[in-house]
N, C-alpha and C positions, 0 to 999 in steps of 0.2 A: 187222571194220570195221563202225561201223551205218548203214546207210544208211536217210533219210527226205522219203515225199514229200510235198510241200506242198499241201497243196489249200485255196483261200482261197474266200468268198463268191459275196455279191449283186455284179453289177457289179465286181467286181476278178478282175486277171490275177494271173498272179505275180511281179509288179513288188511284190506289197507285202512278200514276205516276201524282200526283196532281205538289208537289216542281218541277221535269223536266220542267214539262212541262212552268210553270212561268219563264223559266228561258229560255225558248225555247225561250218564246212569247220578253223576256225580249232582246235581242238577235235579231230579229227581223223578226222569224220564227211564224211559224203558227201549231200548234200542236193540236188533233186529241184525246185524250184518249175513245179507243172505250169497251164499256164495256159490254160483249158478250152476249148473248140469255140466262137469269138462270142465272148469275154470279154479280146479284143484291145485295147477303149476304141478309140476317133475313129479311122478310115481314110484317111491320107493325100484330100486329093479325086481323084476321078476312079478309085481303086481301090476292085475291089470287096470285100465283106467273103466270105473264101472260103465259108460256106454260110450258106445263106441263115438268119435269124434263126425261125423257122415249122417249119425241117426243123431246129431245133434241140432236143431234149428232153431229160428226164432222162438217158435207157436213152444219149443220144450222153455224156451229161457221166460218166455209170458206164466209158463202154466208155475215154472217152480214163483215167483212169486206170489201168483194168488195162493198158490200153499201155507206162501208164509202171511200171506193175509191172513186166513180162516183159521193158520193155525191160533191168531190169535186172540182170546172168548171175548165176546163181546161186551160185556161189563170191565175189561179193562184198559177199552182203549173209548171208555168215553165220547165223543161223538166222534168216529173217525181214526185211524193212524196215516201217517203222514210220510210218501211214500218221497224218496232221493232218491232220481235219477242223473249215476254221475256219467258225462260224456255216451258211450254205447248204455249205456245201463236204466238210460230213459229210454229208451225202445221198449221193455220188459217189461219199465217199472208204468206206463203214459197204456199201453196193451191190460195190465193187470187193471189199472183202473178204471178202464174201460169197461173190463169183465164184472167188477165191482162196485162201481164208484157208489154204492149205496153204502160201503163199509171205508172209503176213504174221504179222506178231511181233509186233504189238500196234499199237494205233488211239487216239489220242488225238482226242479231242472238245474245239477249244481254243474255250467260250464258245460252244456250241454243242445245238441240242438233240438228243432219245433220237429220232430215228429208225427208227420202225416196220413194219414191210408193211406194200404194202397204203394209206400213207399216206401222199399230197401234203406238198412242203415245207411248198406254202404258208400252212400253219398255223402257220406259223413269219412271211408274211409279216404287217407292221402292219398296223392294219383298213383306214384307208382303199386303201393299193394294193391290199389282199385284195379287199374290194368292187365299185373298178372291174377286176380281173381277173378276181375269176367271172362277173361283168354281161360281160364282155365275149368270154368262153368258148363262156355259153350262144347269145349273139346267134355266135359263127362268130367273132367278130371280134380274138380274141387275138395281139395284134400283143406284139414287146417291151415291158416294165418299162422306162419313163425309165428314170435314174439319178439322182441328186438332185444335184444342180447348184446346193448349196452347200453353208457347216456347217452349218445348222439343219435341212437337209434326211437333214442325212448320222443329223444325230440320232437323227430316227424312227425309222431302221434299226438303233439302239446307243449306249448313252452312247461322245463323244466322247472322256472326260474322257481328260488324259492327249498325246493327242495335236496336234505342234505343229502351228502353224498354217501353217508350211510344206509338214507330209505333210499335212495339208488340200488344203490350194489341190493339191496333187499329185495324190490322192487322183480329186479332182472332172475333175481336167483327163484322166485317167486312164481313168477311168468307162467302161462298156460297159454298152450296154444287156442289161437281164437278156429271152434269152427263154424267152417264159412258159410256153412247152414243161418246161422243170425245175422250171417251179413248180407246174403240173398234174399233173402224168404219178406217179401213186404209186409208192413203194418197189417196186419185186418183190424180196423173198429166200426163198435155199435153206432156214437155219436157219443154214448152218452157217456165218456169222459169229458165231454166238456163240459159237464155241470156241476164238474168239482174243478173248485178253488185252484189256484195254480202259484208260486215263485221263478223267478227269476234267480240266482247267485251266477253275475256276472265276472270274472278272472281278470282283469283289466289286463295281467300282461299276458294273455295271453289270447283278445280281442275287447271285443267294441269293451267300451262303459255307459253309464246308463246314460250322459249326454247322447254319445255316438248313436245311439238304443231309438232316443226322443227325435235325432234329429231323420234318421230311417223308416220313418213309422212317417214324419212330416213328405215324409219322397210318394206316398199313394200306393206303397208296396200291401195287394190287398194280401198277403200269407201274416204281415204288421200289426192288423190295426186289430187283431184279437186282443191285443197288448192295452191298450188303451179302457180297458173291461177294471173297475173298480176290484174286482176280482180280484185281482195278477197285482201282486206286489214286485218287487226288486230290492239287490241288495247290489251292492262291490264288496272285491275281495284283491286288494293289492295284489298278487299272486298270481304263481300260474297255471296249468291248468290241473295240478294234483294238490289241489287246496289243504286236501284232509291225509296229506305225507307234510304241506308245506307250513301250516297256520291249523293245525285239525284245532287247536281251543276256541280261536277264530269260525272257522264254522259250524263248532258247535254250536258259539251263540246267535252263529246267523239262525242255524237252524229253531229255535228256542223261538227267535223271534221274529222270525215265518208263521215258525205253529200258532204263535196269539197273533194271527194275524197280519200281525207288523211287516213294514215296509214302504219303499217312493213305491207310490206310484205314476202312473204317467198318467200328461193328460190331452186330453182331449184335444185336435188341430180346433182354433179357438178361431173366431172367423178371420184374425190375420192373417197375412199370409206365410205358413212354413217357412224354413229359414232361410233355402236357398230359391227364394222363391220373388225373397222381398228385393228391392234397387239397390242397385251395384254404388256400391259409393264414390264413385266420378261419375255426374255430370259430364256425361257423351257423345255429344250430338248424334241420331238416324245417320244409317248414312246407303249406298243403292246396295241392293244385298241382291241375288240371285243362290233361286235354287236347284242344283244338282242332284237328283237322287238324294244319297243321304248326307250329300255334302252341301254346303253354305257358301256362297264366295262374300263377302264384308271390305267393296270396294272402295281407294280414294279415288276425288275427284281426277287424277291421271291417270286412270286407269281405261282409258279411250279406243284403246286400241288402238291410236294414232301419236302416241307418247313411246318412247322405250318401255319393254318390259320390268316389272316393277317384283320386288324381294313379293317373300309369303313367306309369314306365320301362325302355321297352323297347331290349331286349338285342342288338345284331345281332352276328354270328359273324363273324371273316373268312375268308379263303378263296385261290385256291381252294381246298375240299377235294372230298375224288374222292367220285360218287355214292357206292361201294359202301364207306364209311368206317364204322367199326359202333365204339362208339356214334354214333350223328348230335350233330352241333354244340351242340343247345341237352341234350344230354345232357354235355355235358361238365363235370368242375369251377369251372371257371373261369366258364361260363357262367354253367350255374345259382347258384353262390355268388354272383356277385355281382345275380339276382334272386335270392337271401333275403335276400338287404342289402337288398334294396330293402322285399321285404316287412315283414322283422323293426324296416324304421326308419318303415310305417303306410302306404306308396303298394302298389301294386301291381304286380308286377315281373314284366317279360312277355319269356318267351322262343320264338323260334323259329328253324325248316327254309328257308332261304335257298339258296336252285341255283343258288351262283356254284360249280360246277363244274373251269370251264376257264376259259381269260382269254378266253374268251366267250363270259360267261355276267354280264356285268356288268348289261349291261337285262337278262333275262329276270329275276337275281336283285335287282334297283330296282323292277323290278312286285311281286318277294314280299311285301317288305318292305313297302310302300305296302300293297297289300291287308291284310296282317296290321296293320299303325298302323289303315286304318281297319275294321278288325273289333274290334278293343280299344275304338278309342272306342266303338263303338256295345255291345256291353255295360252294362250301367244301373246296375252298380256302379262308372264307367268314369267318371270327370271328363272327359270329351270334350277340353274347352281345357285341360285340365294335364299333356301331355305332356310326353317326354324319350325322346332318342335316342342311345342311346348304342354307337356302334360300336369298330368293332376290326380291328384288324391289318389284314389283304388286303379284308374288308370297309370299310373305310372309305373309298375314295375315289367308294364311293354318297353321302356328305355332302354331296355336290353337291349331288344333286338340294333341300337341303333351305335346304342355305347358301346359295342362289342362288336361291330366293322361300320361304323360309321362310313356312308360313299365323301365323294371332294365334296358337294353340291353340300352338305349339311350343317350350314357357317355357325348353330348355335342348338346347343337342345338346354331345356329349360325344367326345371320341376317344382310346383307351388301344393304345399299340405303335404311332399308327396309321399308316402306308402314304399320307400324304396329296398324294399324287400320285400316277399310274401310274408305277412302275422302267420304265427305258428298255427295255428289254427285253418290255414288255407289248401294246410293239402298240397303245397305243390316246391316240395325242397328239393324234388330232380328236375323242378321243370326248367326251363331256360331263361326264364327270367327274376333274375337275379343280378340287376343289376351293380350289385358291389363287386361282380364276380365279374362282370365285366368291363366294369371300368377301363383296368387296366389297358383295355385295346383301342379305348379309346385313342392316344396319343393325346394329339394338339387339339381337340375339340372342346370351346369354350361349356361353357354347362353352367346355368345360373339358375341357384338352389336356393325358395327362399320360404323361412321356415318361421311357421304360427309360432309364438311362446306358451304358449296354454294348448298347447297340442292334448293328446292322448300320451302317454308316457307312452304306452306298446310300440306305440308309431314313431317318436322320436326318437325312440330306442335303432328303428332301422334309418333314420337319416346318422345317427352319429356312428354308427356302422360304416353307410355309404362313405361320410364325411372322414370319418379314419384309411377306411382305402383308398382316398381322393390322395392323404398324403403319403399313404406312404408309396401309392406309387403317380407321384409328382403330376395327377392329371390338374386340369386346368378346371375350381373350382371356384364361382362365389357366392360368397351367401349375402341373404338382404333378408335382415332379421326383423319379425315382429314379434315383441318381446308378450305386449298384450292380446293379439290375436291370436282367436284361436282358430281352429278347420275349418274353413271357406269364408274369411274372416272380411271377407269385401263383401259380404252383404249383413252377416253377424255384427258387424263389428265400425258402422258407418266413419269414426273418428279418422281425425290428423294422420295420424301414424298410422289407422291404413292406406290412408289414398299415397302417402306417401312413400308406400311399401311398396306399392301398384306400379308407379310409378318410375321408382327405378330400377324396381325390376324388368320393367319395357321397355327402358331407356337400355338397362345393360346390356337388353336384348334383344335392342335393334344398333349399340352402336356393332358388337359383331356379326349382321345381316347388312348392313350398309359401308365395311371395310372394305 
């Protein structure tokens, strides 16, 4: 018989697992939903909490899960229990698995991050809440984090897509303050948990799907290389961050399959180049290239210092990309390919490496972009009054700075397979990096947006919202469609359709730049 121990995330208790637990039980398994210390929700009037929130930390919650494991008779769990951690709950789940590795058959990461030794769960907290926690911790006044007061606030902690209104109301009514220590105390691991098989369940309306995860592994991110281990499996659920409320039966079915060692396994890097390092779809001739720090200038024949200054197209790569990734993005075929294509059309193509290495890095990456633009505009070979900025993928939220206050010299802004709003799990709800919010201030600035038809649904939603905002405010947005293109179609889909889309998007940008 399979025994599941279910650990919920921030602000929640065992009640979120009710329907999933019923389904597991009906299938012949045993399900124990753990309510972590302090997470029992509102206390009745006059009843003191069992333990002061300020005394509760991550180790407290790890101990809760360890007790749940120890309470399962060894002969009842066969070859071990299956630990399931959702959201923050993966931190105490992994901590407990590390302490009871011989009793745990598998750890299931249900739409959660990847806890690491020495790292606190704070890294996964949305930005405003994180800043407040850090501030109060520094002052020695870190009390519990108040739970969301309604649907819009829950959305800050992850997409609520698919959750019925009644379930969301109940989630709010039963929410408990999250003890600060559970988020601030670093996770301490011995390493024993590395031997425990794992399963990741990706909720694709909240974050990446399996295809995107495989692409990220191909980027060479060291922390992700362990995911190609054959003991690691994956499933997708087309829902938001709270699947036990939006599709509890499907969650149970996935958990049963995970316990049976089923699921998708990522393939190790093949001998061929990963997707982002395959050849650019167009055969573009090499041009003279100058490297200046983190900025490269791809120069057309006319840029010899004697001719009139030329317009420039600044290509801004996506992310986050690990600081350890080699080659760096400005040397990727797609980024360099667009820059060479611009130079082939008689304008200066600019590439740069910015420091969007983590979701917390948008501000410094935006500063890198702004500094690179000023460097380019100051070059005597560049006409500083005719600049286009071209954003790609996860770098596109930085376009909000330029849409919200477009300078006179910015002649066009382009975005290709863009993430046009921070994704629900990114924790950037209160940041300035929301292009759709900035768009009404863009005035007559032309925008060229290239949309990949086979894009991840969660990213397409951000594009649709941006285009809806454009229609509402009358912004000048031209859309180049690539119906059969994936995210990164320039190297993944070397088809006539892809080549035509590259040419059309470049032609549109140049038309505005040279006008």
